[in-house]
N, C-alpha and C positions, 0 to 999 in steps of 0.2 A: 287399696291393697286387699286381696281376698283373705279369707280366714285361713286357707291352706298355706298361702305364702307367709302370713304372719307367724304361723306355727313353725315354719322352716327356719326362721331366723332365731338363733340361740339368744338367750337373755344376756344382758351385759355382765351380770355377776359371774356367768360361766367363763367369760373371757379373762377374768382376773386371776391372779395367782392363787387365790383362796386363803392367803395368810392374813388378809385384812382388807378392809374397804379402801379402794383407791390405789392399791399397789399394782403396778403393771405386771403383765404376765411375761416378763423378759426372762429368759433362761439365765441361770447363774453359773454356767460352765466357764471353761477357760477361754472360749471364743467370744464371750459376751463383751459388750462395750465397757462395762464397769469392772471387768476383771483386773485390768491394769492398775486400778486404784485401790486394790485390796491391800491390807497390811503386809501380806506375804510378799507382794510385788515390791512394795516400798522397801522392805528389808533386803530383798535381793538386789535392788538398785543401789542401796547404800553399800552393800557388800562388794559390788563390782568396782567401787571406787578405790579399793586397795590394790587391785592388780596393776594399775599404772605405776604406783609407787614401788611395787616389787620389781618391776622391770627397770626403773631408773635408779634403784637403790645402789647397784654396783658403781654406777658413774658418780652419784652423789657422794658415796663413801670415799671413792678415790679422790675426788676433788677436795673434800674436807681433810683427808689424811695427808695427801701429798702436796696440796697447794695452800689451803687456808690455814691449817694448823702450823706449818712451818713459818708462815708470815707472822702469825701471832707469837710463836715461840721466839723468832728473831727479834721482834719488837720488844719482848721481855728481856732478852739477853742484852739489848742495847742500853739498858739501864742498870747493868751489873758490871762488876769488875772481876774478871776471872784470874785466879792464881796460876802460877807456873805448873803446879801439880794437880790442877783440877779444883773444883769448888768455886763458888762465886758469891759475892756480896753485893748488896744493893748500893749503887753509887749515884742514883739520880740522873741528872743531865750532864754529868761530868764528861762522859764520852762525847756527847754532842758539842760541848764547849771546846774540848781538845780538838775535835775534828774540824770545826769551823775556824779554828785558829791555825790550822796546819795549811801552809801554802801548797802542799802536795795535792790537796783536795781540788783546789781551783785549777792547778796545772793539769791534773788528770781530767777534769771536766772540760777544759779547753781542748785537750787532745781528742777526747771522745766526740765533741761537737765538730771538730775539724774532720775527723774520720767520717762522721755521719753525713756531713755536707758533701764530701767528695763521693761517697757511695751513692748518695741520692742523685748525683749527676748521671748515674747509669740508667735512671728511669726514662728520661727523654731519649737516650740512646736506644733503649729497649723498645720504646714506642715506635721509633723510626724503623728499627730492624724488623719488628713484628709486622708493620705495614708492608715492608718489602717482601717478607716471607709469605704474606697472604695475597700477593698479586696473582691473578688468574693465569694459569699456564706455566707457573714457575716449576721447573724440574728439580727433583731432589730436595724439596722443601722440608719433608720429614727428616731427612738426613741432617740438614742444617740445624733443625731444632734440637736434635739429639746431640750434635757437636757443641752447641751453645749450652745445653743443659748438663753436660758431663762435669764441668768444673764445680757445679753446685753440689753434686752428690759425691765428689771425690773427697778423700780424707784430707782434713786441713794440714796435717803434718806432711803428707806427700806433696801437696800444693806448695807448702812453705819451702820445702827442700828445693824444688825446682826454681822457685822465684828467688831464693837466696843465691843461686848460681847466676841468674839473670841480673840481679842487682849487685853482683860483686864489683867492687871498685877497680880492681886490677885487670881481670880478664872476663868480666861479665859482658854478655851480648848487648845489653842496653847501652853501656858506655862505648862499646865498639861501634854501634850504629851512630851514636851522637858524635863520635869523632869524625865521621864522614862529612858532617856539616859544620865542623869547626868548633864544636862544643865540648869542653872538657868536663865530663860527667863527674859528679861527686861520689863519695863513698856513701851510698844510699842508706844502708842500714846501720851505719856507725857515725852518722853526722846528725846532731840535733836539728830538728825541723824537717829534715829530709826523711828521717826514719818513719815518722807517723804518716807522711805522704806516701811513702813506699808501701806501707801496710794497707793504706786506704786504696791504692791502685789495685792491689791484689783483691781486696774486698769488693771493689767495683766489678772486677773481672769475674770473680766467682759467683756473685749474686745476679749477674746479667741473665743467666739461663732461667732462673726462677721467674724473674720479671717478664722475660720473653714468652714463656709458656702461658702465664696468666693473661698477659695482654693479647696473645694470639687467640686464646679462647674468647676473650671479650670482643675481638674483631669479628669472630664468627657470628655474633649476634646482631651485627649491623646489617640491615637489609641492603642488598646490592642495588635495589631499585633507586635508592637515594643517590648513589654515585652515577647511575645512568641518567637520572633527571638533572643532576648538576652538570654532567657533561653536555647534555643537550642545551642547557642554559649558557654554555660557554665557559664554565669554571675550569680553571687549570688544575693540575695534580696537586700543587701546593694549596690552592684554594679549597679543594675537596678535603685535603688532609687537615687544614685549619678549621674548616667550617663543619665538617661531618665527622671525621675520624676522632679528633681530640675531644669534642663535646660528648659524643656518644660513648667514648671509651673512658670518660672521667670516673665512673664507679670502679672500674678495674684499676685505674691509675691510683685512686684513693686507697684501695685495698693494698696495693703493692707498696705505697708510701708508708702506710701504717706498719706493715710487716718489716720493711727495711729499717725504719727508725727504731723499732723495738729491738731487732737483732743487732743493730749497730751499737746501741747503748750497752749491749751485752758482750762487747768485744773482749776476748781474752785469748782463746786458743790460737788464733791466727797471729796475734801480736807476740805471744810467748814463743811460738814455733819459728817465726821469722827472725826476731831479734835475739832470742836466747836469754837465759837467766843471768849470764855473766857479761852481757853487753854493757859497757859503761854508759851508753846513751839511754838505757832503759829507764832510769829514774826521771828523765826529762821527757820520756815518750810514753809513759804508762797510761792506761785507760782507767776508768773508774773501777771496773771489775778486777783489773790487775792490782790496783791499789787495795781493794778488799782482800784479794788473795795474799798480798804481801803482809798486811797487818794481821790477818787471821791465821795463816799457815806458816809464815816465815818468822814474824815477830811474836806469834802466839798471843796476840791481844784479841781475844774473842769478843769482848765487849765493844771495842772500837770497830772491829770488823762488822759486827752486827749493826752498829750505827751507820757505817758506810752502806751496807746493804739496804737499810731503810731509806737512806737518801736516794740511792739508785731507784728503788721502788717508787718513791714519790715523784722523782723527776720523770720517769717513764709514764707514770699515770697522768701527770700534769700535761706532758707533751701530747699524749693520746687524747686527752679531753679537749685540748685546744684544737687539735686536728679535726675532731668531730664537730666542734663548734664552728670552725671556719669552712668546713666542707660544704655547708649549705650555699656558699657563695659561688662555688665553681663546679661542684658535682651536679650533673644533670640527672634528673629522675627518669624512670622508665616512661 
């Protein structure tokens, strides 16, 4: 290298930042690589973590105030004895001992289970109807879905009034139709055993629309190529339904089953509206929630009613947990 070229190269010390030996001459501005590691950036990053909590705070507060706190308060009331003019005293597990010794608890539990099982029969019916409504080229399919969904959004009192006329033992249309085939229909809503079945039939009919809409949405996610391939392999419609539709629709079926079971164990308004408070068959046809209503608001035993509410809460929770445990055996993943 010549002397002039050597002079043109600046010394290494002039390329440094000048603050000390060995320090790189990297700018310390906002665009530098090390700017994000500054204490101010760390402080800003920690401050941003509060914003998600501010956005979810209304939901969290609502859940705590309207869901969690009532459960805790009801659990506390179940260990107290409430007087006729207010006030309560601690009674330990006396309410639970009284409750489990009452045969009405087991009768209402059996009625609720019978109602739930009958309403669950609507799910396979809804699966079949949803598969029919999703057939290609079906006309007025949207209208049919609306007609099936209308009972679900109708007022339970209005639905109950119509079905009370249908179930009438003297001039009801149901017994009139049964008379054509030689069957003498019973007094549906005033005969023990038939009353809870009549209420369950109405519950099945009114919940069919919700199940149909959810299952129809699930059928939309099934690729049509699977049906085309199965048809080329010679599979029948029943074979396609059994081997493709049901397995791939199992997540939607599981969701509908969970919702149906939970809502069935909360049976009250439909039972009360169809049977009426003065029906002599009501003590033998009551549900768990109606048992809670009678003890808490008719007999004014708030402590025993709170114990019934906790039993209902535990039963629903147990049934839901069992459903989630066994769903691995029949629910197909994505």
